[in-house]
N, CA, C and O of each residue as an XYZ file, in Angstrom:
580
protein
N     -18.170     74.698    -10.763
C     -16.787     74.828    -10.232
C     -15.526     74.314    -11.340
O     -15.595     73.251    -11.956
N     -14.518     75.168    -11.442
C     -13.748     74.720    -12.340
C     -12.671     73.770    -11.385
O     -12.545     73.864    -10.164
N     -11.978     72.887    -12.240
C     -11.053     71.887    -11.572
C      -9.610     71.983    -12.317
O      -9.111     71.027    -12.910
N      -8.934     73.422    -12.195
C      -7.782     73.388    -12.946
C      -6.886     72.421    -12.558
O      -6.573     72.236    -11.382
N      -6.251     71.489    -13.948
C      -5.517     70.524    -14.218
C      -4.309     70.718    -14.468
O      -4.248     71.680    -15.233
N      -3.314     70.329    -14.240
C      -1.925     70.601    -14.958
C      -1.539     69.124    -15.088
O      -1.245     68.247    -14.276
N      -1.689     69.208    -16.840
C      -1.221     67.757    -17.517
C       0.313     67.961    -17.884
O       0.773     68.789    -18.670
N       1.129     66.825    -16.984
C       2.654     66.777    -17.956
C       2.730     65.493    -18.489
O       2.524     64.490    -17.805
N       3.016     65.466    -19.675
C       3.403     64.363    -20.565
C       4.776     64.444    -20.955
O       5.426     65.241    -21.631
N       5.043     63.334    -20.299
C       6.951     62.770    -19.911
C       7.368     62.488    -21.656
O       6.817     61.851    -22.554
N       8.304     63.109    -21.595
C       9.027     63.194    -23.262
C      10.359     62.020    -23.107
O      10.844     61.659    -22.035
N      10.704     61.638    -24.234
C      11.644     60.632    -24.113
C      12.983     60.775    -23.573
O      13.574     59.970    -22.854
N      13.478     62.141    -24.097
C      14.555     62.802    -22.740
C      14.509     63.115    -21.575
O      15.527     63.548    -21.037
N      13.413     62.993    -20.925
C      13.091     63.110    -19.263
C      12.304     64.251    -19.182
O      11.702     64.363    -18.113
N      12.120     65.199    -20.066
C      11.561     66.121    -19.921
C      10.066     66.506    -20.118
O       9.388     65.486    -20.241
N       9.561     67.297    -20.166
C       7.593     67.219    -20.072
C       7.270     68.041    -21.172
O       8.150     68.733    -21.683
N       5.956     68.049    -21.654
C       5.238     68.757    -22.179
C       4.058     69.239    -21.640
O       3.118     68.469    -21.445
N       3.989     70.425    -21.373
C       2.532     70.393    -20.286
C       1.548     71.309    -20.712
O       1.774     72.280    -21.435
N       0.343     70.949    -20.206
C      -0.885     71.152    -20.577
C      -1.880     71.752    -19.489
O      -1.638     71.593    -18.292
N      -2.761     72.296    -19.834
C      -3.744     72.739    -19.059
C      -5.107     72.881    -19.261
O      -5.588     73.345    -20.294
N      -5.953     72.371    -17.992
C      -7.240     72.159    -18.194
C      -8.043     72.994    -17.333
O      -7.566     73.110    -16.204
N      -9.029     73.555    -17.522
C      -9.521     74.546    -16.314
C     -10.958     73.607    -15.812
O     -11.447     73.682    -14.685
N     -11.521     72.664    -17.014
C     -12.628     72.028    -16.069
C     -11.862     70.451    -16.019
O     -12.466     69.448    -16.399
N     -10.581     70.413    -15.541
C     -10.323     68.905    -15.289
C     -10.339     68.233    -16.343
O     -10.416     68.780    -17.443
N     -10.266     66.873    -16.180
C      -9.303     65.420    -17.067
C      -9.837     64.236    -16.853
O      -9.383     63.621    -15.888
N     -10.766     63.682    -17.543
C     -10.839     62.295    -16.979
C     -10.420     61.556    -18.406
O      -9.325     61.727    -18.942
N     -11.572     60.628    -18.981
C     -10.638     59.826    -19.836
C      -9.809     60.075    -20.989
O      -9.146     59.184    -21.520
N      -9.836     61.306    -21.399
C      -8.527     61.509    -22.580
C      -7.645     63.218    -21.773
O      -8.014     64.369    -22.006
N      -6.858     62.931    -21.155
C      -6.404     64.506    -20.513
C      -5.709     65.223    -21.513
O      -5.766     66.452    -21.475
N      -4.964     64.574    -22.539
C      -4.432     65.487    -23.733
C      -5.846     66.076    -24.867
O      -5.576     67.022    -25.607
N      -6.897     65.632    -24.913
C      -8.180     66.066    -25.421
C      -8.396     67.147    -24.707
O      -8.406     68.299    -25.140
N      -8.587     66.772    -23.513
C      -9.383     67.585    -22.523
C      -8.479     68.835    -22.135
O      -8.945     69.339    -21.113
N      -7.291     69.554    -22.608
C      -6.451     70.224    -22.198
C      -5.747     70.952    -23.533
O      -5.542     70.454    -24.640
N      -5.444     72.319    -23.042
C      -4.553     72.818    -24.431
C      -3.036     72.787    -23.960
O      -2.545     72.483    -22.873
N      -2.563     73.134    -24.947
C      -0.733     73.199    -24.525
C      -0.423     74.763    -23.654
O      -0.703     75.954    -23.783
N       0.205     74.016    -22.879
C       0.915     75.227    -21.794
C       1.978     75.508    -22.485
O       1.910     76.483    -23.234
N       3.236     74.728    -22.417
C       4.618     74.684    -22.785
C       5.136     73.147    -23.126
O       4.634     72.031    -22.989
N       6.548     73.713    -23.704
C       7.124     72.569    -24.089
C       8.655     72.262    -23.182
O       9.332     73.232    -22.841
N       9.024     71.089    -22.904
C      10.544     70.942    -22.686
C      10.592     71.269    -21.209
O      11.654     71.815    -20.908
N       9.888     71.124    -20.359
C      10.009     71.531    -19.281
C      10.706     70.502    -17.975
O      10.342     69.373    -17.647
N      11.596     71.175    -17.511
C      11.968     70.201    -16.429
C      11.148     70.226    -15.329
O      10.268     71.011    -14.976
N      11.746     68.893    -14.695
C      10.600     68.431    -13.360
C      10.264     69.269    -12.540
O       9.106     69.336    -12.129
N      11.175     70.032    -12.168
C      11.131     71.121    -11.265
C      10.388     72.272    -11.989
O       9.702     73.022    -11.293
N      10.444     72.425    -12.988
C       9.444     73.225    -13.850
C       8.223     73.233    -13.494
O       7.427     74.136    -13.235
N       8.151     71.801    -13.516
C       6.619     71.249    -13.462
C       5.816     71.490    -12.346
O       4.652     71.887    -12.294
N       6.644     71.180    -11.411
C       6.141     71.437     -9.967
C       6.298     72.701     -9.402
O       5.719     72.981     -8.353
N       7.113     73.601    -10.058
C       7.450     75.182     -9.756
C       5.601     75.598    -10.527
O       4.908     76.395     -9.894
N       5.220     75.176    -11.417
C       4.019     75.623    -11.968
C       2.596     75.534    -10.995
O       1.675     76.341    -11.116
N       2.596     74.474    -10.076
C       1.519     74.130     -9.051
C       1.442     74.745     -8.019
O       2.356     74.586     -7.210
N       0.434     75.573     -7.717
C       0.255     75.995     -6.366
C      -1.437     75.757     -5.747
O      -2.147     75.060     -6.471
N      -1.854     76.120     -4.901
C      -3.157     76.038     -4.552
C      -4.274     76.180     -5.279
O      -5.334     75.636     -4.968
N      -4.112     76.950     -6.337
C      -5.072     77.122     -7.330
C      -5.230     76.074     -8.410
O      -6.102     76.018     -9.277
N      -4.311     75.331     -8.207
C      -4.636     74.215     -8.994
C      -5.482     72.787     -8.439
O      -5.561     72.653     -7.217
N      -6.022     71.881     -9.200
C      -6.869     71.086     -8.415
C      -6.070     69.707     -8.440
O      -5.873     69.118     -7.377
N      -5.680     69.269     -9.468
C      -4.734     68.194     -9.977
C      -3.659     68.512    -10.504
O      -3.596     69.624    -11.027
N      -2.429     67.583    -10.526
C      -1.811     67.099    -11.449
C      -1.738     65.740    -11.725
O      -1.689     64.823    -10.905
N      -1.735     65.649    -13.400
C      -1.801     64.426    -13.992
C      -0.368     64.281    -15.038
O       0.024     65.062    -15.905
N       0.159     63.097    -14.625
C       1.278     62.917    -15.305
C       1.040     61.580    -16.348
O       0.516     60.544    -15.937
N       1.410     61.722    -17.476
C       1.470     60.786    -18.655
C       2.657     60.176    -18.981
O       3.643     60.764    -19.425
N       2.558     58.900    -18.745
C       4.239     58.420    -18.911
C       4.190     57.133    -19.158
O       4.906     56.217    -18.755
N       3.166     57.147    -19.948
C       2.597     55.444    -20.288
C       1.529     55.047    -19.859
O       0.733     54.337    -20.474
N       1.420     55.446    -18.821
C       0.060     55.492    -17.939
C      -0.619     57.087    -17.426
O      -0.243     58.242    -17.623
N      -1.398     56.689    -16.934
C      -1.939     57.889    -16.413
C      -1.810     58.129    -14.975
O      -2.302     57.171    -14.378
N      -1.304     59.101    -14.093
C      -0.973     58.977    -12.809
C      -1.546     60.192    -12.277
O      -0.780     61.126    -12.516
N      -2.720     60.611    -11.569
C      -3.115     61.482    -10.917
C      -2.841     61.576     -9.724
O      -2.852     60.658     -8.905
N      -2.447     63.236     -9.453
C      -2.018     63.361     -7.781
C      -3.022     64.787     -7.882
O      -3.135     65.665     -8.738
N      -3.722     64.515     -6.466
C      -4.555     65.583     -6.038
C      -3.774     66.703     -5.185
O      -2.990     66.302     -4.326
N      -3.965     68.238     -5.397
C      -2.815     69.206     -4.904
C      -3.759     69.678     -3.517
O      -4.920     70.084     -3.557
N      -3.018     69.524     -2.458
C      -3.577     69.647     -1.255
C      -2.671     70.629     -0.413
O      -1.574     70.428      0.109
N      -3.667     72.030     -0.451
C      -3.495     73.212      0.340
C      -3.382     73.250      1.575
O      -4.437     73.201      2.207
N      -2.093     73.349      2.343
C      -2.301     72.994      3.972
C      -2.060     74.058      4.593
O      -1.843     73.852      5.788
N      -1.993     75.373      4.208
C      -2.155     76.414      4.907
C      -3.292     76.678      5.437
O      -4.120     76.960      4.570
N      -3.776     76.716      6.691
C      -4.710     76.937      7.161
C      -5.294     78.561      7.307
O      -6.468     78.902      7.451
N      -4.029     79.473      7.218
C      -4.812     80.814      7.083
C      -5.240     81.230      5.725
O      -5.808     82.304      5.526
N      -4.955     80.338      4.757
C      -5.524     80.796      3.469
C      -4.734     81.628      3.153
O      -5.203     82.599      2.561
N      -3.329     81.599      3.394
C      -2.483     83.057      2.611
C      -1.398     82.497      1.724
O      -1.166     83.177      0.724
N      -0.671     81.378      1.886
C       0.336     81.287      0.998
C      -0.304     79.991      0.069
O      -0.578     78.888      0.541
N      -0.449     80.330     -1.143
C      -0.858     79.691     -1.986
C       0.173     78.583     -2.570
O      -0.409     77.740     -3.252
N       1.572     78.395     -2.457
C       2.988     77.795     -2.441
C       2.614     76.602     -1.293
O       3.364     75.632     -1.396
N       1.680     76.498     -0.305
C       2.217     75.634      0.739
C       1.231     74.669      0.362
O       0.145     74.658      0.942
N       1.577     73.620     -0.817
C       1.060     72.577     -0.888
C       1.851     71.539     -0.804
O       3.081     71.584     -0.802
N       0.851     70.116     -0.697
C       1.503     68.905     -1.220
C       0.735     68.343     -2.162
O      -0.376     68.801     -2.425
N       1.321     67.128     -2.866
C       0.490     66.385     -3.890
C       0.336     64.888     -3.414
O       1.226     64.094     -3.108
N      -1.191     64.695     -3.436
C      -1.163     63.459     -2.681
C      -1.774     62.423     -3.829
O      -2.508     62.941     -4.670
N      -1.538     61.083     -3.917
C      -1.887     60.020     -4.658
C      -2.825     59.337     -4.198
O      -2.568     59.078     -3.022
N      -3.857     58.875     -4.538
C      -4.869     57.838     -4.135
C      -5.378     57.042     -5.239
O      -5.163     57.322     -6.418
N      -6.140     55.922     -4.789
C      -7.037     55.121     -5.695
C      -7.879     55.709     -6.283
O      -7.948     55.454     -7.485
N      -9.104     56.973     -5.573
C     -10.200     57.529     -6.226
C     -10.035     58.874     -5.576
O     -10.363     59.243     -4.449
N      -9.322     59.652     -6.769
C      -9.133     60.949     -6.952
C     -10.465     62.072     -6.304
O     -10.543     63.063     -5.578
N     -11.212     61.337     -6.956
C     -12.637     62.376     -6.390
C     -13.188     62.162     -5.010
O     -13.718     63.165     -4.534
N     -13.185     61.034     -4.221
C     -13.457     60.687     -3.095
C     -12.625     61.179     -2.460
O     -12.937     61.733     -1.406
N     -11.453     61.145     -2.839
C      -9.987     61.896     -1.727
C     -10.629     63.203     -1.739
O     -10.922     63.652     -0.631
N     -10.959     64.032     -2.946
C     -10.974     65.117     -2.783
C     -11.735     65.724     -1.813
O     -11.481     66.690     -1.093
N     -13.015     64.794     -1.923
C     -14.315     65.434     -0.729
C     -13.901     65.429      0.527
O     -14.213     66.268      1.371
N     -12.825     64.006      0.771
C     -12.688     64.194      1.986
C     -11.623     65.337      2.469
O     -11.584     66.014      3.497
N     -10.878     65.290      1.460
C     -10.034     66.395      1.789
C     -10.739     68.090      1.731
O      -9.945     68.941      2.132
N     -11.582     68.416      1.454
C     -12.097     69.609      1.278
C     -12.733     69.881      2.726
O     -12.616     70.977      3.274
N     -13.528     68.620      3.399
C     -13.774     68.526      4.518
C     -12.797     68.762      5.522
O     -12.754     69.652      6.372
N     -12.024     67.827      5.287
C     -10.711     68.234      6.319
C     -10.230     69.227      6.443
O      -9.768     69.520      7.546
N     -10.150     70.154      5.332
C      -9.500     71.204      5.545
C     -10.519     72.138      5.747
O     -10.072     73.267      5.949
N     -11.687     72.055      5.760
C     -12.812     73.286      6.242
C     -12.837     73.035      7.684
O     -12.781     74.063      8.359
N     -12.905     71.992      8.294
C     -12.901     71.377      9.377
C     -11.485     72.328     10.403
O     -11.720     73.020     11.393
N     -10.317     72.122      9.900
C      -9.185     72.876     10.135
C      -9.264     74.300     10.249
O      -8.963     74.958     11.244
N      -9.697     74.732      9.139
C      -9.816     76.413      8.856
C     -10.985     76.869     10.128
O     -10.918     78.002     10.606
N     -12.038     75.876     10.609
C     -13.085     76.376     11.600
C     -12.441     76.240     12.810
O     -12.701     77.059     13.691
N     -11.593     75.297     13.031
C     -10.837     75.344     14.218
C      -9.769     76.355     14.770
O      -9.436     76.803     15.867
N      -9.416     76.483     13.508
C      -8.402     77.586     13.581
C      -9.389     79.057     13.972
O      -8.891     79.771     14.843
N     -10.380     79.400     13.534
C     -11.354     80.625     13.487
C     -11.502     80.485     14.908
O     -10.761     81.196     15.586
N     -12.523     79.506     15.671
C     -13.211     79.353     16.425
C     -12.335     79.164     17.566
O     -12.609     80.000     18.428
N     -11.246     78.277     17.961
C     -10.859     77.657     19.104
C      -9.368     78.619     19.197
O      -8.801     78.701     20.286
N      -8.798     79.326     17.972
C      -7.376     80.316     18.396
C      -6.536     79.286     18.260
O      -5.408     79.515     18.695
N      -6.719     78.186     17.783
C      -5.674     77.067     17.354
C      -4.367     77.671     16.633
O      -4.549     78.476     15.720
N      -2.898     77.272     17.050
C      -2.088     78.142     16.519
C      -2.095     77.763     14.840
O      -2.925     76.914     14.516
N      -1.462     78.178     14.041
C      -1.733     77.457     12.535
C      -0.869     76.805     12.114
O      -0.994     76.365     10.971
N       0.651     76.421     13.096
C       1.460     75.613     12.447
C       1.102     74.340     13.151
O       1.441     73.272     12.641
N       0.363     74.372     14.421
C      -0.218     72.939     14.977
C      -1.272     72.435     13.898
O      -1.237     71.264     13.522
N      -2.174     73.301     13.424
C      -3.048     72.746     12.767
C      -2.514     72.501     11.493
O      -2.967     71.456     11.024
N      -1.623     73.147     10.672
C      -0.952     72.748      9.455
C      -0.497     71.374      9.804
O      -0.915     70.448      9.108
N       0.372     71.108     10.876
C       1.068     69.483     11.004
C      -0.359     68.639     11.250
O      -0.441     67.563     10.658
N      -1.263     68.973     11.919
C      -2.557     67.898     12.081
C      -2.805     67.667     10.542
O      -3.061     66.552     10.086
N      -2.722     68.668      9.870
C      -3.659     68.399      8.514
C      -2.571     67.373      7.604
O      -2.775     66.270      7.097
N      -1.534     68.104      7.630
C      -0.359     66.823      7.218
C      -0.388     65.295      7.441
O      -0.266     64.337      6.678
N      -0.637     65.445      9.035
C      -0.590     63.948      9.340
C      -1.828     62.990      9.103
O      -1.834     61.766      8.977
N      -3.020     64.020      9.077
C      -4.020     63.465      8.425
C      -4.336     62.643      7.018
O      -5.040     61.678      6.720
N      -3.223     63.756      6.142
C      -3.203     63.344      4.720
C      -2.136     62.263      4.622
O      -2.355     61.369      3.806
N      -1.248     62.224      5.185
C      -0.323     61.101      5.048
C      -1.104     59.697      5.745
O      -0.790     58.594      5.300
N      -1.882     59.778      6.585
C      -2.901     58.641      6.915
C      -3.694     58.130      5.699
O      -3.718     56.931      5.419
N      -4.286     58.983      5.046
C      -5.361     58.804      4.139
C      -5.053     58.738      2.965
O      -5.793     58.130      2.192
N      -3.872     59.348      2.516
C      -3.708     58.786      0.943
C      -2.502     57.754      0.860
O      -1.720     57.439      1.757
N      -2.568     57.245     -0.647
C      -1.086     55.947     -0.741
C      -0.009     56.683     -1.013
O       0.996     55.977     -1.080
N       0.219     57.986     -1.224
C       1.680     58.483     -1.349
C       1.153     60.432     -1.031
O       0.178     61.124     -1.324
N       2.090     60.584     -0.504
C       2.062     62.437     -0.548
C       4.001     62.663     -0.752
O       5.009     62.094     -0.331
N       3.729     63.652     -1.504
C       4.911     64.597     -2.206
C       5.012     65.791     -1.871
O       3.920     66.344     -1.730
N       6.284     66.689     -1.605
C       6.251     67.351     -1.399
C       6.637     68.428     -2.769
O       7.315     68.016     -3.711
N       6.142     69.717     -2.715
C       6.632     70.014     -4.479
C       7.966     70.344     -4.396
O       8.296     71.025     -5.366
N       9.214     70.050     -3.323
C      10.441     70.006     -3.518
C      11.262     69.267     -3.967
O      12.466     69.518     -4.007
N      10.670     68.139     -4.413
C      10.987     66.725     -4.746
C      10.496     66.426     -5.860
O       9.382     65.906     -5.789
N      11.056     66.607     -7.200
C      10.377     65.919     -8.091
C      10.381     64.470     -8.533
O       9.749     63.811     -9.358
N      11.217     64.267     -7.775
C      12.004     62.422     -8.124
C      10.604     61.683     -8.366
O      10.781     60.613     -8.948
N       9.179     61.974     -8.062
C       8.104     60.964     -8.204
C       7.609     61.183     -9.419
O       6.769     60.426     -9.906
N       8.170     62.462    -10.172
C       7.463     62.301    -11.501
C       8.180     61.157    -12.357
O       7.522     60.505    -13.167
N       9.528     60.932    -12.162
C       9.911     60.028    -12.643
C       9.619     58.218    -12.743
O      10.274     57.383    -13.365
N       8.553     58.056    -11.993
C       8.039     56.990    -11.687
C       7.126     57.027    -10.727
O       6.962     58.084    -10.117
N       6.425     55.976    -10.439
C       5.283     56.330     -9.151
C       6.088     55.269     -7.722
O       6.404     54.093     -7.545
N       6.130     56.610     -6.938
C       7.002     55.826     -5.561
C       6.197     55.924     -4.746
O       6.410     55.494     -3.613
């Protein structure tokens, strides 16, 4: 299974050169990705991400990895995401996929309200990740917050 990853390389002027990797990135995000576009704003970077992405990697002197977490339990709104930062993105992704599967099963089998399930997912996520960022706030791209 692919691990679609958006790589945002910070430029000195505060804009971003973006790259895409369909099989994820590890040690060398530049070598493992291909160019997608230059001179993007922070808002444009975040607007490019939806639930079809697995991760966002930001290169700004360091490498910061954010997991894309799809909150919509009805699996219909690809833009209903948040970005989560943890010390171990692989372990976190495994946990998140399991948690999301549980939530979707609860919605299907118990007839739970989708809004309630989504809120529970977000609360669980905030308790498990070191930071959680909504895609309408690009401020975290300018430094780890």
